[in-house]
C-alpha positions in Angstrom: 0.0 -0.2 -0.4 1.7 3.0 -0.7 1.5 6.5 2.1 0.6 9.4 0.3 2.9 12.1 1.4 1.4 15.6 2.0 3.0 18.9 -0.3 4.6 20.1 3.4 6.4 16.6 3.2 7.5 16.9 0.0 8.3 20.1 -0.4 10.9 20.0 2.5 12.4 16.9 1.1 12.8 18.8 -2.2 14.5 21.4 -0.1 16.7 19.7 1.8 17.8 17.4 -1.1 18.6 20.2 -2.9 20.3 22.0 0.2 23.2 18.6 0.0 23.7 19.5 -4.2 25.0 22.5 -3.1 27.4 21.7 -0.6 30.5 21.3 -2.0 32.4 18.3 -0.8 34.7 19.3 2.1 38.1 17.9 2.2 37.5 17.0 6.1 35.7 14.3 4.4 39.2 12.8 2.5 40.6 9.7 4.2 44.3 12.2 4.4 47.1 12.5 7.4 47.0 15.4 9.8 49.9 17.0 8.1 48.7 17.3 4.0 45.3 18.3 6.1 47.1 21.6 7.4 49.7 22.3 4.3 46.0 22.3 2.0 44.1 24.4 4.7 47.0 26.9 5.3 47.3 27.2 1.0 43.3 27.9 1.0 42.2 24.7 -0.6 39.1 23.5 1.5 37.3 21.6 -1.0 37.7 18.7 -3.8 36.6 21.3 -6.1 39.7 23.2 -5.4 42.1 20.5 -4.6 41.3 18.9 -8.2 42.2 22.2 -9.7 45.7 22.2 -8.6 48.4 21.0 -10.6 51.4 19.1 -9.4 53.4 22.1 -9.9 50.5 24.1 -7.3 51.8 21.1 -4.7 55.3 21.2 -5.3 55.1 24.7 -4.7 53.9 24.4 -1.0 55.1 25.5 2.2 56.0 21.9 3.8 54.9 19.8 0.8 57.3 17.1 0.2 58.1 13.4 -0.9 55.7 12.1 1.6 52.9 14.7 1.4 53.6 14.2 -2.1 53.6 10.1 -2.3 50.0 10.7 -0.4 49.1 13.1 -2.9 49.1 10.6 -5.4 47.7 7.6 -4.1 44.9 9.6 -3.2 43.6 10.7 -7.1 45.0 6.7 -8.0 42.3 5.8 -5.6 39.7 8.2 -6.6 40.6 7.8 -10.1 40.8 11.2 -10.4 43.5 13.5 -12.4 45.4 16.8 -11.6 45.2 19.6 -14.0 47.3 20.2 -16.1 47.5 24.1 -16.2 
């Protein structure tokens, strides 16, 4: 038996779904080290969209970004199927 949903509940559900879709995924949601997280935050990279716009040379110019962070970011991109920006 179908449950009849009233118009108010339907509209509330739609508003919530739009709110969720409009949120930009944060780097907080990634499984990364505290060091890499802090370096990204220090360089104003707080969303995954911002992370994906960075090229390899952008990462290497970040203060404190060394070989371990490079390995970690390479592994993250590989695991997620992402590609580095070529700008």
